[in-house]
Phi, psi and omega in degrees: 000316178297320180296321179296315179298319178298317182295319181294313180299317180297316181296317180296317180298314180296318180299317179297319179296318180293324177296318178299316179298319181292312182293331180271358178062033177295159183292162181298333176300324179299320179294317180297314180294323180293319177295319178295320180295321178297317178298319178295320179299315180295317181299311181295322179299319179295327182278353181296147176294162189295306190294316181268018191305309185290322178298316181293325181292328176298314177296321180294321179297319179297321178295320177301313180297319181294316179295323178299321178301320177295320177297319180301318180288315185291334181250030178306141181300132180284160174281127183212136180297148181275125180293149183289333176226162185277343181300142183295313179230076188294151175289140180276153174275176170287168180278134178246130180267122178246164180305327182270347182155180183265146178228154175222129182255200180227159181255150172295166186300327180272358176076008185276329185237141174250141181236131174242108189248148173073037177272124181291130176248355177206162177293149178304126184275057185242165179061236182289346179269358174295132182060043169228161177300146181296145180244164181297145176286158176283138175299154180238155178268154177073203183250125176281120178279100186268065187246359177225148176286148178287167178301149172290153185297152181309127186193159174293141181236162179255164170298146181304325181295327177295314179298322180293317179295324177296321179294323180290309187284319183274320186252341177061025184230031179293137179241135174277117183226159178255001184246015181238031182277063181197171177232146183287151180286153177234134183203150172292334177275087188220016183274076181228155179232167183230144182232129170250134178214157174300143183306133180088351179075223183161201177228132176052044176285145178296150187237137172244129174248124187247138177245119185286157178268193181129028178061021185058023179240322184222182176117166180205160189267011184246008185298141188297328183300322181246024173305147178284356185297317183300317180284328177298329178292345179254017174088018179252137170271128184244133178234134169223170189212156164277146177216158185296137184240167174054222182297328181290329184258339190221008172288143183239132180226132179300324179296322179293321178296322182292325182273352179278134176296338181258002179064030186250152169198153173097348181238038185297320177297321178293320177295327176297316179297321176296320177298320178294322176295323176294323176299317179299314178305319188269343188237338193293334179298325179294338179261006176099005183266164179256108180295347178267002180226069184248132172248137180254129181226161177190162181231141179058237179298330174295324175292322175302319178295316178301316179302317178295317182292340176295342178239013179275127178296334182286338182266000181300128179084355183270344175207161183250325185229161183227141174238123183233115182251113170064044169170139164216164177239037183262001175291161177300321173232091182308133188286344178202165176062021182209146175205157178289163185294319179298318178295321181298313181289329175295318176296325177296318178297319179296323177299313181299320180294321180297329182259008176064034182254127182279337181209177184290330179299318179294322180290323177293336181280348180292143173300145186301326183296334179291345181256358180301320182292350179271004182301321183291334181271347188223064183226052184221134170291153179221169175269098186263357182081000183233288174294320174234117181279336182203175175298141183304321181294330176289325178295316178298319180299330179269003178078024180251109180200166188249341188271143174273334179199160178221151173235121188203163179170189186221177181248157184290337182237045180305321189282344190309309182288341185270336179242027183307322181248020180220039180288159180266159170217184183296333182286325187243357184301309183298320179297318179300317180294315182293324180298324182271318189265350176052238185291350178264002186300318181300323178295319180291318179298328177291327178287333184233070175289130182230148179226357177223164177299320180296319178293320179296318180297314181293320181295315181293323178298319179292318180296315181298315178298323179294318182299312189268339186231304189291315181300317176301327177286325173301316179298318180299315179299320178294314182295318179292321178299319179297336181256011177072021180266122177301126185237102182267104185255143180236166172221114186262127184222016186280122174278161176201187181276005184246247184273337181066209182272028172294172173308125182080359183294340181281342191296317183297333175283309188296322183268005173068043186239022175293124181298140183297327185261009181284131177269003180277352181235139180257189183298323178294322177301317182288324175295316180296319178299320178298319180291313182296318177296322178298313176303316183297311181299315179300318181295319179297322182285318192231347186089359177235122184286347187284154181141222182251154173282167180302335179274004178093351181286150180286142180263139173305143185295130177252107182264142180279073182249013180293148008268358183293320180225141183229167177278123178267127176247097181213226176294335171231166178241125179171166181295141183216153180287143172282119188265358186247024182299325179298317177294320180297321181292326175295317178297324175299314180298321179297321181291323176063021184235017184243000000 
């Protein structure tokens, strides 16, 4: 019996240790040493004398755990660049000559798509170039092997085990692998872009430029959900980029504005995106793209940036159409990712004080890691008078905007990850509503009568999502409609075994990247992805989403009737009434600026 108990405890302990190594992505040496250590533990335990055996084993177990902690540290996953394709020894593309130098990419395993990763589009924004407008990159000699993605932009990072647990709990698609025992690099030197194109390129192919999300604090351009591979298989050239985040991308300093020839500060990340669009204008023809047929897209904070660029004078002529997923900044007071200039410079002064810096030179001299923690305080676009001359809603009112048409929308459970630990129930629902809506609370409570905890939870989730995501898209549809811009709005509500209709859940459908062998998606998911990708591809090509899906099937007609009616993407696909117009009108009244 004692032997059985000992065996069970030993097996459980070893299993837990191996799980920690796997989730933390430790090197294979860590697994080997841990197995050897377990064998040594069992051997010594067997050799212990009889009477003090269990007491001694407790101490021995503690020693085992302590040595394992050392193994965990010594075999920590190394930093390693992320390869552009998953193939072990991918086939190389031909050499492409660009104005700054020659590049050579890699092909996907089936040879259908070519990827050119890590191409510099601006000079590294480090040292004296920190908090300055992006500058042209230096030309390079020889051929740049564009086979790995550049580091993700400087940002706070989590322990690898945290990211793995998030993948398990949030996405349900964690894979046990032997080739991912590493962590991606993070660097202030991150102004590089990536290009996906159909193999062999082409001539005058339509182009999509994508801006990743992450609250303007985190994120990277190689995530699989919005990889350019799915669209490249449909004849689209896709470009995305790293851009400055957090304090590096959005801190504003009066001293920086004074030393800028353009009098700008606070929108460095936005200026990076404009620089990438200029790169596309000047380089994409060499890769087979049409610089005159560019669509700009983004999700979450990336969509907020696209929304801002729709009214930026610097982005005029750099793109024709816009795709905005789950964010805009066209409200009178945008609910997130935006702040006024006075607030931005005040926050900049506070940042300098926290770090004991008397001037910008001292702040520029700080190691980049000391500023990672400022991402939460400095992740907002501002009206700097240069990248943005005025608030976006004011620009639309004056008829100043850049898009010819837009495709945009939200998901049914946008709020889920943000109020995960702040859901409503019958006890607090009314208080939550009154705290936010003040004198308009009775009107909202009349729209959302609740009698159970489940109803209160669902009502508050919808209200919260409407405040931060849905209402800004409603405002965009109104503003574009007033200016004669076709506004194709969607509402995504399809559940699945993965993320479902949470914030960002639509991307894997829209960009055509549902894995063929994934059991988290059913036949309807794949049909819906085919439809959504079809609408997307048509819109990128012509500005009208209607036509055929990639498999040749006819798509239900998508009429630009927003905000009254939108395209529903759920168990069925088709036009549907917008059911929250009453709440939107209350939010309009609260803003008092329309």
